[in-house]
Residue, then its C-alpha position, 0 to 999 in steps of 0.5 A: t668455319e674454315n673447315i666447313n667452307d673447305f668441306i663445302a668446296e670439296q663437295r661442290a664437285l659432286l653437285h650441279p652448279f645450279d644446285m642450292i646449298t640451303y644449310a651447312g653446319c657442324k654436328p655435335d659429334g664433329s661431322f659436317e652436314i649440308a642441305v642441298e636443293p637440287a636444280p630442277f630438271v627440265t626437258v625442252t622439246d623444240g620440234k624434233t630436238v629434245k634437250n635435257v637441262r637444269a634450271l636456276k632457282g626462280e628462273t622463268v621459261g623465257e629466261l631458261l630458253s634465252r640462256e640455252y640460246i633457244s630464240l623465239g619468233s614473235r608468233d612462236s609459242t611455248v607451254p608453259c608460257t614464257d613468263d611462268t616460273i619453272k617447277e621441278d620436273c618441268s617439260i617445255v614444248v616450243t611450237r614454231a609459228f605455222p601457216v594459217t589461211i584467212d579468207a575474209d572480205g574478198v581477200k585470202r591471205q596466209v599468216f603465221a601463228s601458233g598457240m592461240s584460238a581462231g578468235e584470238l588470231l582474228i583479233s591479232e590480225h585486226i579482223s572483227l566479226g559482226g553480230y551476224d557474221e558466220l565463221n567456218c569454225d568455233v572462235n575457241e577452236p585452237i589453230y593448227e597448221g594448214m587451217e583455213i578460216s573463212i568468214e562470211r559477212v552477213r547482214y539483214e535488211t527488211r522491206q515492206k510490200s503493201e497492196f490494197i484489198p478492194y471492198e465489195t458492194v452488197y445490194e439488199d432489197s428494201p420495202l422502203l424504196k421505190i422500185g428502180t431506186s437505191e440508197t447508200v446506207r454505208e460507204g465502202e472502205d478498201g482494206s490493205m495488207t502489208v507484208t514485212i520481208k526479211d532479206k539475208y545478204v551474204n558477202g553483199k549478195l541476196v541469198s534468201s528472203e522470208v516473211a517476217k510479219t503480215e498486217r491486214t486490215d479487212p475491207v468494209n463492204e458498201 
């Protein structure tokens, strides 16, 4: 055992400190054998800086970055995610938060973010979308530096406009009446027309109107 330990200690000089010795033993012929699990090679790209490092077994992306003194801001992002375990020949890309402009509710403001979609950014900024609101991009579109997200608040209102349709009086000759006399055999009734109009408001201003429904009651002639 002492000889094996000495042998391993001697071979350590040829190994990386993060390499794992998974087996060490003596063969029947008296020779020594060790099995080594090499530490994963990792390339870290942070902007224009590229760094090649080795990872510990079972280490996560976040743990490696912390060990290498690469700090992340609250809106910085990484691929793979910081909670992912590092695998062999892993490549980590750090994206620093960049400016994105949000124009909503009469206020235009600049925020910093990375690694998320337009919809996710709005959620993180506590900006909700109504059922009819219009966005100048898809909610699933990844954000990019210099992007401007514009929200138009849209609502619809309906109103009704009614008017009556006057009845007409129809005269018919009758042999049953004396000349110069008349008799009403049916009272007339006015008709009506009701038009339902759908108004579209964008950011509080009326931009269009369209007829949604028309209801008509025909008059009854007298």
